[in-house]
C-alpha positions in Angstrom: -10.5 -22.2 30.0 -11.0 -18.2 30.5 -14.8 -17.9 29.2 -15.1 -16.1 26.2 -18.5 -15.2 24.5 -17.1 -15.6 20.6 -20.6 -14.6 19.0 -19.2 -12.0 17.0 -16.5 -13.9 15.0 -17.7 -17.5 15.2 -19.4 -19.5 12.5 -23.7 -19.7 12.4 -24.8 -22.1 14.9 -28.0 -23.9 14.3 -30.0 -21.8 15.7 -28.6 -19.0 13.0 -29.1 -21.0 9.9 -33.1 -21.0 9.2 -32.7 -17.2 8.6 -29.9 -16.9 6.8 -30.1 -19.5 4.5 -33.5 -17.2 4.0 -31.9 -14.0 3.4 -29.2 -15.4 1.0 -31.8 -17.6 -1.3 -33.9 -14.0 -1.7 -30.6 -12.5 -2.5 -29.9 -11.1 -6.4 -26.5 -11.3 -5.7 -26.0 -14.9 -4.6 -28.5 -15.7 -7.6 -25.9 -14.3 -10.0 -23.1 -15.5 -7.8 -24.7 -19.0 -8.2 -25.2 -18.2 -12.2 -21.1 -16.9 -12.1 -20.2 -20.4 -10.5 -22.4 -23.0 -12.7 -24.3 -21.1 -16.1 -26.6 -23.7 -16.1 -28.0 -23.7 -12.4 -32.2 -23.2 -12.6 -32.5 -20.8 -9.8 -35.4 -21.9 -8.7 -34.4 -25.4 -7.9 -31.6 -24.4 -6.2 -33.8 -22.2 -3.7 -35.6 -24.9 -2.7 -32.8 -27.0 -2.3 -31.0 -24.1 -0.4 -34.8 -23.6 1.5 -33.9 -27.6 2.8 -30.7 -26.6 4.6 -30.7 -26.6 8.3 -26.9 -27.0 9.6 -23.7 -25.5 8.0 -22.2 -28.9 6.8 -25.7 -29.5 5.3 -25.0 -26.3 3.2 -21.7 -27.2 2.7 -22.7 -30.8 1.2 -26.1 -30.1 -0.5 -24.7 -26.3 -2.2 -21.1 -25.8 -2.0 -19.5 -28.7 -3.4 -21.7 -29.2 -6.2 -20.7 -25.6 -6.8 -16.9 -26.0 -6.2 -17.1 -29.3 -9.0 -18.5 -26.6 -11.1 -15.7 -24.7 -10.7 -13.6 -27.4 -11.1 -15.6 -28.4 -14.8 -14.7 -24.5 -16.2 -11.8 -23.7 -14.4 -9.3 -26.8 -14.8 -7.7 -29.3 -16.5 -7.7 -31.4 -13.0 -8.0 -31.5 -9.6 -6.0 -34.1 -7.4 -4.6 -34.5 -4.2 -2.9 -36.6 -1.5 -1.9 -37.1 1.9 -5.5 -37.9 3.4 -3.6 -41.0 4.8 -2.1 -38.5 7.4 -5.5 -37.9 8.8 -7.7 -39.9 11.5 -11.7 -38.7 11.3 -12.4 -38.6 14.8 -8.9 -36.1 15.6 -9.1 -32.1 15.3 -6.0 -31.0 13.3 -5.0 -27.4 12.7 -4.5 -26.9 9.4 -1.6 -24.1 8.6 -1.7 -23.7 4.4 0.2 -21.9 1.9 -2.4 -19.6 0.5 -3.2 -19.0 -3.0 -6.7 -18.2 -4.1 -9.4 -16.1 -1.1 -12.3 -19.0 -1.2 -10.4 -21.5 -3.4 -8.2 -22.6 -1.2 -10.3 -23.9 2.0 -12.9 -24.7 -0.3 -11.2 -27.1 -2.2 -9.8 -29.1 0.8 -13.4 -28.7 2.3 -14.5 -31.0 -0.8 -11.3 -33.5 -0.4 -11.9 -33.9 2.9 -15.6 -34.3 2.6 -15.6 -36.7 -0.4 -13.8 -39.1 2.0 -16.1 -39.1 5.2 -14.0 -36.3 6.9 -15.5 -33.2 9.0 -14.8 -30.0 7.6 -12.9 -27.5 9.2 -13.7 -24.1 10.5 -11.6 -21.6 8.2 -10.4 -18.2 9.4 -10.8 -15.4 7.2 -10.3 -12.2 7.7 -12.6 -8.8 8.9 -12.0 -7.4 5.4 -13.7 -9.5 3.6 -16.5 -9.1 5.8 -17.9 -6.0 3.9 -22.0 -6.9 3.9 -24.6 -8.5 5.7 -24.5 -10.4 2.4 -20.4 -11.6 2.4 -21.2 -12.4 6.5 -23.8 -14.7 5.7 -21.9 -16.3 3.0 -18.8 -16.8 4.7 -20.4 -17.5 8.0 -22.8 -20.6 6.8 -19.3 -21.9 5.5 -17.9 -22.3 8.9 -15.6 -19.6 8.7 -14.9 -17.5 11.4 -13.8 -13.7 11.6 -9.9 -12.6 12.5 -10.1 -8.8 13.2 -6.6 -7.8 11.6 -7.1 -4.0 12.0 -7.1 -1.6 15.3 -4.5 -0.1 17.4 -1.3 -2.1 18.2 -2.9 -2.4 21.9 -6.6 -3.8 19.7 -4.3 -6.4 17.5 -3.0 -8.1 20.6 -6.3 -8.1 22.6 -7.2 -9.5 19.3 -4.6 -12.2 18.9 -5.7 -13.0 22.4 -9.3 -13.6 21.5 -8.9 -15.9 18.1 -5.8 -17.5 20.4 -8.9 -18.8 22.7 -11.3 -19.3 20.1 -9.2 -21.7 18.1 -8.2 -24.0 21.6 -12.1 -23.5 21.9 -12.6 -25.4 18.6 -9.8 -27.6 18.0 -10.6 -28.5 22.3 -14.1 -28.0 23.0 -16.0 -28.2 19.6 -13.6 -31.1 19.1 -13.4 -29.7 15.5 -10.0 -28.6 13.0 -9.1 -25.7 12.2 -8.0 -24.0 8.7 -5.8 -20.6 8.5 -3.2 -19.6 6.4 -0.1 -19.6 7.0 0.3 -15.7 6.8 -1.7 -12.5 6.8 -3.2 -12.4 2.8 -2.5 -14.4 0.1 1.1 -15.1 -0.8 1.6 -12.4 -3.7 5.3 -13.7 -5.1 5.5 -17.1 -4.6 7.4 -17.3 -1.6 5.5 -19.0 1.0 6.4 -18.3 4.5 4.9 -18.9 7.8 4.5 -15.7 10.1 6.6 -16.6 13.4 3.6 -14.0 14.7 0.7 -16.7 14.1 2.4 -19.3 16.1 3.1 -16.9 18.8 -0.8 -16.1 18.5 -1.9 -19.9 18.1 0.6 -19.8 22.1 -1.2 -17.1 23.8 -4.2 -19.2 25.3 -2.0 -22.0 25.7 0.1 -23.1 29.4 3.6 -21.4 28.2 5.5 -24.7 27.8 6.2 -24.8 24.3 6.3 -28.5 23.8 3.4 -29.4 25.3 1.0 -26.4 23.5 2.2 -27.2 20.1 2.3 -31.0 20.7 -1.4 -31.0 21.3 -2.6 -28.5 18.5 -1.9 -31.3 15.7 -0.8 -28.9 13.1 -0.7 -30.2 9.9 0.8 -28.2 6.9 -1.3 -27.9 3.6 0.2 -27.2 0.1 -1.6 -25.5 -2.5 -0.5 -25.6 -6.2 -2.3 -24.0 -9.5 -1.0 -24.3 -12.7 -1.7 -21.2 -13.3 -1.6 -18.8 -10.3 -5.6 -17.3 -9.6 -5.6 -13.5 -9.6 -1.2 -13.7 -10.7 -1.8 -10.3 -13.2 -3.8 -8.6 -10.0 -1.1 -10.3 -7.8 1.8 -8.5 -9.4 0.4 -5.4 -9.9 0.0 -4.7 -6.5 3.3 -6.0 -6.2 5.1 -3.5 -8.1 2.9 -0.8 -6.4 4.3 -1.9 -3.1 7.9 -1.0 -4.7 7.3 2.4 -6.3 4.7 4.5 -4.4 1.8 3.4 -1.6 -0.6 0.6 -2.8 -3.6 0.9 -1.2 -6.5 -1.9 -1.7 -9.7 -0.6 -3.4 -13.0 -1.0 -2.2 -14.0 -4.1 -4.3 -10.6 -5.9 -4.7 -11.1 -8.4 -2.6 -14.3 -9.4 -4.7 -13.1 -9.1 -7.5 -10.5 -11.2 -6.6 -13.0 -13.9 -5.6 -15.2 -13.4 -8.7 -11.5 -13.6 -10.9 -10.1 -16.6 -8.9 -13.5 -18.5 -9.7 -13.2 -17.8 -13.7 -9.8 -17.4 -14.4 -8.4 -20.6 -16.1 -6.3 -22.5 -13.6 -5.0 -25.6 -15.1 -4.0 -28.4 -12.8 -4.5 -27.9 -9.5 -2.9 -30.0 -6.6 -3.5 -30.4 -2.6 -0.5 -31.6 -0.3 -2.4 -32.8 3.3 1.6 -32.8 4.4 2.5 -35.0 7.4 1.2 -33.6 10.7 4.9 -31.8 12.9 5.5 -34.6 15.5 5.7 -34.1 19.3 9.1 -35.2 18.5 9.5 -32.2 15.9 8.7 -29.7 18.6 10.3 -31.2 21.4 13.4 -30.6 18.9 11.8 -26.9 18.7 11.5 -26.8 22.2 15.4 -26.9 23.3 15.7 -23.2 21.3 15.3 -20.1 23.4 12.8 -17.4 23.0 12.1 -16.6 19.1 14.2 -19.1 18.1 11.8 -22.1 19.2 9.4 -20.4 16.9 11.5 -19.2 14.1 12.4 -23.2 14.5 9.1 -24.1 13.9 8.2 -22.0 11.2 10.6 -23.3 9.0 9.4 -27.3 9.5 6.0 -26.1 8.3 7.3 -23.9 5.2 10.0 -27.4 4.6 6.3 -29.2 4.2 5.0 -26.8 2.3 7.6 -26.7 0.0 8.2 -29.9 -0.2 4.4 -30.8 -0.4 3.9 -28.4 -3.1 3.6 -30.1 -7.2 5.5 -28.3 -9.1 4.5 -27.4 -12.5 5.7 -26.5 -16.3 4.6 -23.0 -15.6 6.8 -23.3 -12.5 9.9 -24.7 -14.2 9.6 -22.3 -17.1 9.5 -19.5 -15.3 12.4 -20.2 -13.0 14.4 -20.8 -16.4 13.4 -17.1 -17.3 13.9 -15.4 -14.3 17.3 -17.0 -14.5 18.0 -17.0 -18.5 18.7 -20.8 -17.8 17.9 -24.0 -19.1 18.1 -26.0 -16.3 14.5 -27.5 -16.0 14.6 -27.6 -19.8 13.1 -31.2 -19.2 10.3 -30.8 -17.4 9.1 -28.5 -20.7 8.8 -28.2 -24.5 9.5 -25.1 -26.8 6.0 -25.1 -27.4 5.3 -25.1 -24.2 7.4 -22.2 -23.3 6.4 -20.1 -25.9 3.0 -20.2 -24.8 3.8 -19.3 -21.4 6.3 -16.3 -22.7 2.8 -15.4 -24.7 0.8 -15.2 -21.5 4.0 -13.5 -19.4 3.7 -11.1 -21.9 0.0 -10.2 -22.1 0.1 -9.8 -18.3 2.7 -6.9 -18.1 1.3 -5.1 -21.5 0.2 -1.8 -19.9 3.0 -1.4 -18.3 3.3 2.4 -18.4 7.2 2.1 -19.7 9.9 -0.4 -20.6 11.5 -0.3 -17.6 8.5 -0.8 -15.9 7.1 -3.6 -18.1 10.3 -5.8 -17.3 10.0 -5.4 -13.4 6.4 -6.1 -14.0 7.5 -9.0 -15.5 10.2 -10.3 -13.1 7.7 -9.8 -10.5 5.1 -11.8 -12.3 7.8 -15.0 -13.2 8.9 -15.0 -9.2 5.1 -15.6 -8.8 5.8 -19.2 -10.1 9.4 -19.3 -9.9 9.8 -19.2 -6.5 8.3 -22.4 -5.6 10.8 -24.3 -7.7 13.6 -22.8 -5.5 11.8 -23.2 -2.7 11.9 -26.7 -3.3 15.5 -27.2 -3.9 16.5 -25.2 -1.1 16.0 -28.5 1.3 
């Protein structure tokens, strides 16, 4: 394998952890974050606990796992998961997940894995999230590696090659799993689709043999579903702005999304760890030519994610409202529909006009309805 220096993007190694832990423990911003996640936390006890940590895995088990549990208690009605029987504990996997919340998607999967004796994956995160030293410490301590998304076309290509080699390095040399979103950024419209460019990136460090390269990656689709979508109002406004003008992300938008995702009520939350993509399925894709192979593999991953998505009453109500139908009325009550309608109305309340409000409401409903439509298109 070609030699690369991955130190600029990889999670902290054991030699980096003590200094990073010391910086976080002394950071007022981190202490405020902990209080946001767990208002009852005793910061002095928490800092003492932090000082005992020597590895990223210890941080996840001793600090992040309890904090995620606290988020569950504060903002979720329930948290469930299924499909871990598809995994073997001594095997590395490439988890390709739909992406609904910046931190919780991977964080909740980590909790499910830790709770069942699995090693947690390294997690791909965009460099746009690593805006300062504080965020860099949090992310790299949580086994996150940096995905560089900006730059010229040539830089983008070179960064893709670099990232592909890093993912191969983690899977085959470090023998650790990897989690990565199925496309750049979170799903803003509820329509979970795998970017073919992502699959092409995976292959850049391969041999050029589609069937051999993708068979050994052990791709496992992961489906995240939230009864109440994290940052649904913010996502709707972003999509509306794209339709009416040029959307530019504000400087602090990602941090606001992280905090909103943590604190917003999410109702029932479910993860489906789908059945891995088999060598036989890859072989069928390999029979096609050029881009058709990648398109077929993307559809296969999408089908797993769509079928693994746990539909909630909010999804069924939105689907009926969006199409002015009663096709799914058996999945909810009249009171539940009225409650959700009030929720939707509040989300579109600040629209500048009636036409804008109606369009904003349509976008908002689509976030919830598209998983229903995708699951029906078997």
